[in-house]
MARBA-936807 format. One line per field, with one value per residue (C-alpha): residue number from 1; x, y, z. Coordinates in Angstrom, 2 decimals, m for minus. Example, Ala and Ser with C-alpha at 12.3 -4.5 7.8 and 13.67 -1.06 7.14 Angstrom:
k: (1, 2)
u: (12.30, 13.67)
v: (m4.50, m1.06)
w: (7.80, 7.14)
This chain:
k: (1, 2, 3, 4, 5, 6, 7, 8, 9, 10, 11, 12, 13, 14, 15, 16, 17, 18, 19, 20, 21, 22, 23, 24, 25, 26, 27, 28, 29, 30, 31, 32, 33, 34, 35, 36, 37, 38, 39, 40, 41, 42, 43, 44, 45, 46, 47, 48, 49, 50, 51, 52, 53, 54, 55, 56, 57, 58, 59, 60, 61, 62, 63, 64, 65, 66, 67, 68, 69, 70, 71, 72, 73, 74, 75, 76, 77, 78, 79, 80, 81, 82, 83, 84, 85, 86, 87, 88, 89, 90, 91, 92, 93, 94, 95, 96, 97, 98, 99, 100, 101, 102, 103, 104, 105, 106, 107, 108, 109, 110, 111, 112, 113, 114, 115, 116, 117, 118, 119, 120, 121, 122, 123, 124, 125, 126, 127, 128, 129, 130, 131, 132, 133, 134, 135, 136, 137, 138, 139, 140, 141, 142, 143, 144, 145, 146, 147, 148, 149, 150, 151, 152, 153, 154, 155, 156, 157, 158, 159, 160, 161, 162, 163, 164, 165, 166, 167, 168, 169, 170, 171, 172, 173, 174, 175, 176, 177, 178, 179, 180, 181, 182, 183, 184, 185, 186, 187, 188, 189, 190, 191, 192, 193, 194, 195, 196, 197, 198, 199, 200, 201, 202, 203, 204, 205, 206, 207, 208, 209, 210, 211, 212, 213, 214, 215, 216, 217, 218, 219, 220, 221, 222, 223, 224, 225, 226, 227, 228, 229, 230, 231, 232, 233, 234, 235, 236, 237, 238, 239, 240, 241, 242, 243, 244, 245, 246, 247, 248, 249, 250, 251, 252, 253, 254, 255, 256, 257, 258, 259, 260, 261, 262, 263, 264, 265, 266, 267, 268, 269, 270, 271, 272, 273, 274, 275, 276, 277, 278, 279, 280, 281, 282, 283, 284, 285, 286, 287, 288, 289, 290, 291, 292, 293, 294, 295, 296, 297, 298, 299, 300, 301, 302, 303, 304, 305, 306, 307, 308, 309, 310, 311, 312, 313, 314, 315, 316, 317, 318, 319, 320, 321, 322, 323, 324, 325, 326, 327, 328, 329, 330, 331, 332, 333, 334, 335, 336, 337, 338, 339, 340, 341, 342, 343, 344, 345, 346, 347, 348, 349, 350, 351, 352, 353, 354, 355, 356, 357, 358, 359, 360, 361, 362, 363, 364, 365, 366, 367, 368, 369, 370, 371, 372, 373, 374, 375, 376, 377, 378, 379, 380, 381, 382, 383, 384, 385, 386, 387, 388, 389, 390, 391, 392, 393, 394, 395, 396, 397, 398, 399, 400, 401, 402, 403, 404, 405, 406, 407, 408, 409, 410, 411, 412, 413, 414, 415, 416, 417, 418, 419, 420, 421, 422, 423, 424, 425, 426, 427, 428, 429, 430, 431, 432, 433, 434, 435, 436, 437, 438, 439, 440, 441, 442, 443, 444, 445, 446, 447, 448, 449, 450, 451, 452, 453, 454, 455, 456, 457, 458, 459, 460, 461, 462, 463, 464, 465, 466, 467, 468, 469, 470, 471, 472, 473, 474, 475, 476, 477, 478, 479, 480, 481, 482, 483, 484, 485, 486, 487, 488, 489, 490, 491, 492, 493, 494)
u: (88.96, 89.37, 87.81, 85.98, 84.36, 80.58, 80.58, 83.18, 82.10, 80.55, 79.17, 81.54, 82.01, 84.34, 83.31, 86.31, 86.09, 88.19, 87.25, 83.69, 84.50, 82.54, 82.69, 80.45, 80.12, 77.33, 74.97, 77.72, 78.55, 80.00, 78.00, 79.77, 83.33, 86.27, 88.92, 86.84, 87.93, 86.54, 88.39, 87.29, 89.04, 88.07, 88.84, 88.75, 89.27, 91.19, 93.15, 96.14, 96.84, 93.23, 92.59, 95.51, 94.24, 92.18, 90.16, 89.50, 86.53, 85.36, 81.97, 79.66, 76.15, 73.30, 69.92, 68.07, 69.33, 72.87, 75.85, 78.73, 82.38, 84.79, 88.17, 89.72, 92.94, 94.52, 96.58, 98.40, 98.07, 100.61, 103.40, 103.17, 103.02, 105.55, 108.14, 111.31, 111.04, 108.02, 105.52, 102.72, 102.96, 105.12, 107.81, 107.35, 110.27, 110.45, 109.57, 106.97, 105.62, 103.32, 99.65, 98.72, 100.65, 98.98, 101.99, 102.30, 104.06, 101.38, 102.64, 102.37, 106.29, 108.31, 111.48, 114.01, 111.31, 110.81, 114.84, 115.01, 112.84, 114.53, 117.32, 115.85, 114.20, 117.55, 119.71, 121.70, 123.08, 120.61, 121.58, 123.51, 123.83, 126.45, 127.16, 124.70, 123.60, 125.51, 128.28, 125.55, 125.73, 124.37, 125.82, 123.89, 125.37, 128.76, 127.84, 128.24, 125.39, 126.49, 123.65, 126.15, 125.55, 122.11, 121.75, 124.31, 125.73, 125.14, 121.19, 119.26, 118.58, 115.29, 112.67, 112.43, 108.82, 107.92, 110.65, 111.01, 114.23, 117.92, 117.80, 114.70, 115.52, 118.90, 116.82, 114.66, 117.50, 118.93, 115.67, 115.94, 119.18, 118.26, 115.64, 112.42, 109.45, 108.43, 105.38, 103.68, 100.94, 100.25, 99.29, 97.41, 96.37, 92.63, 91.61, 88.76, 88.17, 85.85, 89.01, 91.86, 95.46, 93.42, 93.88, 90.73, 92.21, 94.43, 93.70, 95.64, 95.52, 97.66, 97.02, 98.30, 98.21, 98.45, 98.61, 95.27, 96.81, 97.98, 95.68, 95.69, 96.54, 93.22, 92.83, 94.31, 91.81, 91.46, 88.00, 87.70, 87.90, 84.21, 83.56, 82.63, 79.25, 80.64, 79.22, 80.68, 79.05, 80.31, 78.98, 79.41, 79.89, 80.64, 82.56, 84.87, 86.21, 84.24, 84.19, 81.11, 80.09, 77.03, 75.44, 72.50, 70.59, 72.61, 75.76, 77.48, 79.28, 77.64, 76.91, 74.16, 76.45, 75.47, 77.72, 77.34, 79.30, 79.64, 81.71, 83.34, 81.16, 78.15, 77.71, 74.15, 74.15, 75.21, 73.97, 73.23, 73.24, 70.57, 71.76, 72.66, 71.18, 73.09, 76.62, 78.67, 81.57, 81.95, 80.84, 78.50, 76.72, 75.11, 75.63, 74.47, 75.06, 75.25, 75.13, 76.65, 76.34, 78.91, 81.00, 84.58, 87.44, 90.19, 92.94, 92.54, 91.25, 88.13, 84.86, 82.81, 79.37, 77.16, 75.10, 73.48, 75.23, 72.46, 68.37, 68.65, 70.92, 69.18, 71.52, 74.23, 77.49, 80.35, 82.39, 85.64, 86.52, 88.95, 87.82, 87.67, 85.44, 84.34, 83.21, 82.10, 80.95, 78.24, 76.29, 72.67, 70.91, 67.15, 66.50, 70.24, 72.23, 74.27, 77.71, 80.31, 82.90, 85.18, 86.22, 88.17, 89.10, 90.88, 91.40, 89.84, 92.88, 95.20, 94.00, 95.69, 95.60, 93.01, 94.23, 93.06, 92.36, 90.87, 94.36, 96.44, 94.30, 95.98, 96.71, 99.93, 97.69, 97.44, 101.34, 101.74, 103.92, 102.29, 103.84, 102.43, 98.78, 96.24, 93.49, 90.18, 90.37, 92.79, 91.77, 87.82, 86.81, 88.62, 87.29, 89.11, 89.36, 90.42, 90.61, 88.29, 90.18, 89.54, 91.90, 89.76, 92.23, 95.46, 96.77, 95.21, 93.27, 91.82, 88.39, 87.43, 87.70, 85.24, 85.16, 83.88, 83.50, 84.47, 83.55, 83.80, 81.85, 81.16, 77.42, 76.80, 78.29, 75.98, 72.90, 73.80, 74.82, 71.90, 71.97, 69.51, 70.36, 70.83, 69.07, 66.40, 65.00, 67.37, 69.28, 72.04, 75.96, 75.80, 72.90, 73.08, 71.23, 70.22, 73.14, 73.08, 73.00, 72.61, 69.50, 70.80, 70.66, 66.72, 65.35, 64.51, 61.11, 60.13, 61.39, 61.06, 60.47, 63.39, 66.00, 64.60, 65.32, 68.90, 70.22, 68.08, 67.11, 69.75, 72.25, 69.91, 67.44, 68.32, 68.65, 64.89, 63.32, 65.13, 63.81, 60.21, 60.81, 61.41, 58.37, 56.18, 57.25, 56.96, 53.64, 52.69, 53.84, 52.29, 48.83, 49.49, 50.20, 46.85, 44.73, 46.36, 44.48, 40.85, 41.66, 43.33, 39.72, 37.82, 39.72, 39.84, 36.14, 34.50)
v: (191.31, 188.03, 185.85, 183.37, 186.35, 186.62, 183.82, 185.31, 188.97, 191.76, 195.24, 197.16, 200.85, 202.99, 203.32, 205.25, 205.98, 208.13, 208.99, 210.24, 211.48, 208.99, 209.17, 206.55, 205.98, 203.46, 205.46, 205.27, 201.22, 199.44, 196.32, 192.66, 193.82, 192.16, 194.70, 197.87, 201.05, 203.64, 206.77, 208.91, 211.41, 211.64, 214.83, 214.75, 217.74, 215.86, 216.37, 214.80, 212.89, 212.52, 210.82, 208.79, 206.13, 205.87, 202.65, 202.32, 199.74, 198.03, 196.65, 194.81, 196.11, 193.92, 194.49, 192.60, 193.12, 194.47, 195.01, 192.91, 193.69, 192.82, 193.81, 196.53, 198.72, 200.83, 203.70, 205.46, 208.99, 210.25, 208.26, 209.38, 213.15, 213.23, 211.13, 213.29, 211.80, 213.84, 210.86, 213.37, 214.14, 212.43, 214.26, 214.58, 214.14, 218.12, 221.18, 222.22, 226.21, 226.45, 226.33, 225.03, 222.06, 218.77, 217.84, 220.80, 220.75, 219.30, 220.40, 223.38, 223.51, 224.06, 222.12, 224.49, 224.91, 220.74, 220.53, 223.08, 220.85, 217.93, 219.42, 220.60, 217.27, 215.72, 218.33, 219.23, 222.43, 224.67, 224.25, 226.43, 227.48, 228.72, 229.28, 229.79, 227.87, 224.68, 225.75, 225.89, 223.37, 223.05, 221.86, 219.82, 218.22, 218.08, 216.53, 219.10, 218.44, 220.05, 220.92, 219.31, 216.35, 216.24, 218.62, 217.86, 221.40, 219.97, 219.96, 223.05, 224.46, 224.56, 227.71, 228.38, 229.83, 225.87, 223.87, 227.11, 228.46, 226.39, 226.31, 224.65, 222.21, 221.25, 221.28, 218.81, 216.45, 216.56, 215.57, 212.21, 211.62, 211.93, 209.02, 211.16, 209.36, 209.90, 210.02, 206.25, 204.39, 202.53, 198.74, 197.87, 194.31, 194.19, 191.85, 190.63, 189.97, 187.14, 185.28, 186.44, 185.83, 185.86, 188.89, 189.60, 191.79, 195.11, 198.50, 201.18, 204.69, 207.47, 209.87, 213.05, 215.48, 219.11, 221.55, 222.88, 226.41, 226.34, 226.25, 222.84, 222.50, 221.45, 217.63, 215.95, 214.58, 210.92, 210.52, 207.41, 208.39, 208.24, 206.18, 207.97, 206.99, 205.69, 204.41, 202.03, 201.84, 198.59, 198.62, 195.04, 195.88, 192.51, 189.09, 187.37, 183.84, 182.46, 178.45, 176.90, 174.40, 173.28, 171.73, 171.88, 169.52, 169.71, 168.85, 172.71, 174.12, 177.23, 178.99, 180.66, 183.69, 185.77, 187.46, 187.67, 190.60, 191.28, 193.15, 191.63, 190.76, 192.18, 188.72, 189.01, 192.04, 190.37, 191.79, 189.66, 190.64, 189.40, 186.14, 185.83, 182.95, 180.52, 182.26, 180.09, 181.82, 182.86, 186.50, 188.23, 191.22, 192.96, 196.53, 196.18, 198.58, 197.63, 200.16, 199.32, 201.56, 201.10, 202.91, 203.56, 203.92, 205.50, 205.46, 201.61, 200.94, 198.90, 198.58, 199.15, 197.32, 196.38, 192.84, 190.73, 187.66, 185.36, 185.47, 186.17, 189.33, 192.31, 194.76, 195.39, 195.09, 197.02, 194.46, 195.68, 194.14, 194.65, 196.60, 193.43, 193.06, 189.84, 189.18, 185.43, 184.28, 181.55, 179.40, 179.66, 176.16, 176.09, 172.57, 172.28, 174.62, 177.22, 176.54, 178.25, 179.09, 181.73, 184.07, 186.99, 188.93, 192.18, 195.12, 198.34, 200.03, 198.01, 196.68, 195.03, 197.83, 196.36, 195.79, 197.76, 195.06, 191.35, 190.20, 191.65, 190.45, 187.54, 186.02, 187.98, 191.05, 189.94, 189.35, 192.85, 193.92, 196.47, 199.76, 199.21, 198.75, 201.23, 202.17, 203.12, 206.50, 207.96, 207.01, 207.79, 206.01, 202.72, 200.66, 197.72, 194.31, 191.68, 188.15, 185.36, 182.35, 178.87, 177.64, 174.80, 172.22, 174.09, 176.32, 179.25, 178.67, 181.48, 181.08, 184.02, 188.35, 190.72, 193.86, 196.58, 199.81, 200.69, 204.20, 205.51, 208.59, 209.80, 209.60, 213.58, 213.10, 210.03, 211.99, 214.30, 212.06, 209.45, 206.30, 202.91, 199.39, 197.39, 199.65, 200.96, 204.54, 206.95, 205.28, 207.95, 208.65, 206.78, 205.42, 202.29, 200.73, 197.22, 194.86, 194.02, 190.49, 187.99, 185.81, 182.95, 184.47, 184.20, 181.58, 178.35, 178.52, 182.13, 181.72, 178.14, 179.01, 181.71, 179.32, 176.68, 178.63, 179.45, 176.23, 173.91, 175.57, 177.68, 174.97, 172.11, 173.69, 172.16, 168.73, 169.58, 170.79, 167.90, 165.13, 166.96, 166.92, 163.05, 162.46, 164.23, 161.60, 158.74, 159.88, 160.57, 156.83, 155.46, 157.15, 155.87, 152.35, 152.29, 153.53, 151.45, 148.07, 149.77, 151.89, 149.17, 146.80, 149.69, 149.88, 146.38, 145.43, 148.79)
w: (126.47, 127.48, 124.55, 126.91, 128.57, 127.66, 125.11, 122.94, 122.89, 125.43, 125.02, 126.90, 128.19, 130.75, 134.23, 136.54, 139.80, 141.94, 145.74, 145.37, 142.05, 139.00, 135.10, 133.59, 129.81, 129.93, 127.38, 124.46, 125.32, 122.37, 120.73, 121.00, 120.67, 122.30, 120.85, 121.43, 120.80, 122.93, 122.07, 124.79, 127.44, 131.21, 133.12, 137.07, 139.58, 142.78, 145.86, 146.49, 148.66, 149.47, 146.20, 145.33, 143.90, 140.81, 139.44, 135.57, 135.03, 132.27, 132.38, 130.31, 129.12, 130.02, 128.66, 131.62, 134.81, 136.08, 134.22, 134.82, 136.23, 133.22, 134.95, 136.13, 136.95, 139.30, 139.07, 141.78, 141.13, 144.35, 142.94, 139.41, 140.89, 143.22, 141.50, 140.16, 136.71, 136.07, 135.15, 135.46, 132.11, 129.42, 127.71, 123.74, 121.53, 120.22, 121.82, 119.36, 120.21, 116.95, 118.07, 114.89, 115.08, 116.21, 118.43, 120.51, 123.55, 125.77, 129.71, 131.28, 132.66, 129.61, 129.51, 131.23, 134.19, 134.25, 134.35, 137.38, 139.51, 138.87, 140.37, 143.02, 144.01, 143.32, 145.34, 142.64, 141.48, 139.52, 135.79, 133.55, 129.69, 128.03, 124.35, 121.22, 118.70, 117.92, 120.82, 123.13, 126.47, 129.86, 132.64, 135.03, 138.05, 136.64, 133.60, 130.22, 127.52, 123.91, 121.76, 118.76, 120.16, 119.46, 116.22, 113.73, 112.20, 108.93, 109.49, 109.05, 112.09, 113.37, 113.22, 116.92, 115.72, 115.43, 117.81, 120.66, 121.81, 121.55, 125.34, 125.92, 122.92, 124.40, 127.85, 126.34, 125.01, 128.70, 130.17, 127.85, 128.80, 132.24, 131.92, 132.32, 131.24, 127.93, 126.05, 125.51, 125.80, 128.86, 128.76, 131.67, 132.46, 133.66, 136.00, 138.04, 141.78, 141.09, 139.07, 140.72, 139.04, 135.73, 132.95, 132.16, 129.24, 128.24, 128.54, 126.45, 127.88, 129.07, 132.44, 132.85, 136.21, 135.70, 138.78, 140.26, 139.85, 136.37, 133.30, 131.70, 127.78, 125.47, 125.63, 122.81, 120.20, 120.28, 118.91, 117.16, 113.51, 111.54, 108.59, 105.57, 103.56, 100.16, 96.86, 94.57, 90.65, 88.55, 85.42, 83.66, 79.98, 78.38, 79.23, 76.38, 76.22, 78.91, 78.45, 77.24, 79.93, 78.35, 74.87, 73.19, 71.18, 68.51, 69.88, 69.87, 73.24, 74.70, 77.86, 79.32, 81.10, 84.05, 86.74, 90.35, 92.28, 95.86, 98.21, 101.09, 104.28, 102.08, 100.32, 101.25, 99.56, 96.30, 92.88, 89.51, 85.95, 83.52, 81.32, 78.19, 76.58, 74.53, 74.04, 71.50, 71.74, 75.24, 74.86, 76.96, 76.64, 79.32, 80.09, 83.85, 86.55, 90.41, 93.27, 96.46, 99.51, 102.27, 105.16, 104.40, 107.09, 105.19, 107.59, 108.01, 104.65, 105.85, 104.90, 108.11, 108.28, 110.69, 110.97, 113.35, 113.38, 114.88, 114.96, 118.72, 118.55, 119.41, 118.04, 115.24, 115.75, 113.83, 111.67, 109.66, 106.34, 103.57, 100.73, 98.60, 95.37, 94.38, 90.73, 89.60, 86.58, 86.25, 83.94, 84.28, 84.97, 84.78, 86.74, 88.13, 90.60, 88.17, 87.44, 88.79, 85.52, 87.09, 89.60, 90.81, 93.97, 94.54, 96.75, 95.74, 97.20, 95.31, 92.03, 89.53, 87.00, 83.62, 80.52, 77.46, 75.00, 75.45, 73.82, 76.53, 79.31, 81.12, 84.61, 84.43, 85.70, 89.14, 89.36, 89.77, 92.25, 94.67, 93.42, 90.10, 91.27, 91.54, 94.24, 93.25, 95.66, 93.87, 90.17, 91.31, 87.86, 86.23, 83.09, 81.28, 80.99, 83.93, 83.92, 85.75, 86.63, 88.04, 90.92, 92.59, 91.47, 93.01, 89.69, 87.96, 85.10, 83.09, 82.26, 80.43, 80.79, 81.90, 80.99, 83.18, 84.84, 88.71, 90.09, 93.79, 94.93, 98.24, 99.39, 98.26, 95.14, 94.13, 95.12, 92.57, 89.96, 90.56, 88.80, 89.00, 89.38, 86.11, 83.13, 85.42, 86.07, 86.35, 83.64, 83.49, 84.35, 81.64, 80.20, 79.56, 76.23, 76.01, 74.99, 71.19, 71.75, 68.75, 68.31, 69.93, 73.23, 73.54, 75.86, 73.93, 76.23, 74.97, 71.74, 70.35, 66.73, 66.56, 68.17, 65.91, 62.66, 64.04, 65.13, 62.86, 59.88, 58.94, 59.13, 57.79, 55.59, 52.38, 53.43, 55.18, 51.57, 49.99, 52.82, 52.21, 48.47, 49.02, 51.19, 48.52, 45.98, 47.84, 49.01, 45.20, 44.25, 46.71, 46.22, 42.65, 43.21, 45.63, 42.97, 40.12, 40.27, 40.19, 37.08, 35.10, 35.59, 34.42, 31.49, 30.72, 31.42, 30.82)
């Protein structure tokens, strides 16, 4: 739909009118879509030529006031029904008679019957068939069509139980050679009388017309694929070799490490680990679980989210996003904004394979070709090491390694294997123990004596003891000198 219409988006629905017959799908209008997918079938009982023209309209649903016409297209049904090219139902490429096959023949007339009708309309002699198998041939209006031209003798003969008899298959080949209308989607331009000559969008559809006295086949299922509710659980186990962004008061490099993880299109639902304070080696220990619920379209490999893009938007709109996961490693700061140390982004359906050890974990994993990548939907659970990097200056520079586990499951599976965020209850599947962090990871404001002992006393205790002894000696000598004049006077003069 024209993006300039309705401020960039509309709430569209389908409205069809043919004579006095009307079909409206207003109750199922879509929210804020300029590329709507309706997936609907509408059926009419009509009389030709009385109901020869059909109007297919797209309306914009309004909460207040009347709905606005976006655009419409007009279809001449009589021309389609009467043309010798059999435009009332497009020809499929194969004559499939197996009722279990989704591509089963849809027309009420079989290929030979269609071919005979065309010969009548065009004043030709009725078609004749001679021979069998690869020698089968069909004569139409003086032209001979042989089966061997369409089906090679070297290929396996199609089963008549699935693809029908040889005569019907050859008749179908002949129909395509004659230029009969094949199965296809129509792309019809929408116009609005208020904006004459200006296209308001495109509508993709097809129309089938069947005689009243014949039972039409069941309609083709074109319903929009429904998304499946899924749950992704990510466990952050550890980090390694994370760059050290700060210095303590002793001049030692360190970082207060924590991670933020979020899914594409769901940054507001980003989750964070707790903080591993005072990491002196770039190692961080977390044992922290993150759970994300979303809807997934498997056929399109897209996340589906429903969001309000503005405060004044009354209804949520459907948004499709790539199934990407974002991992960010930060240095925690109390009095200023946190420092972003490194990040990584990859698709859950085309993941770079993790390494088995920290030493093997380099940026080369992101250079893997598509055929060497893996999908979490196939593996269900993946554990290993992925590098994080900084490419803010153009080139990627590795800034650390994250050890994590990614698992995907359906909503039903998640309900059977319940697990809490972080290390909260229910702490299962698996049970996450508090990380065994070194003493330096305590916060200074919470454990000043412990931090003083580790950062100062353990390294400089002998200097402190020596300084303390020297101070005692100086104090003793000072006290001795201070009291000496009085003691000497008493000894000399009694």
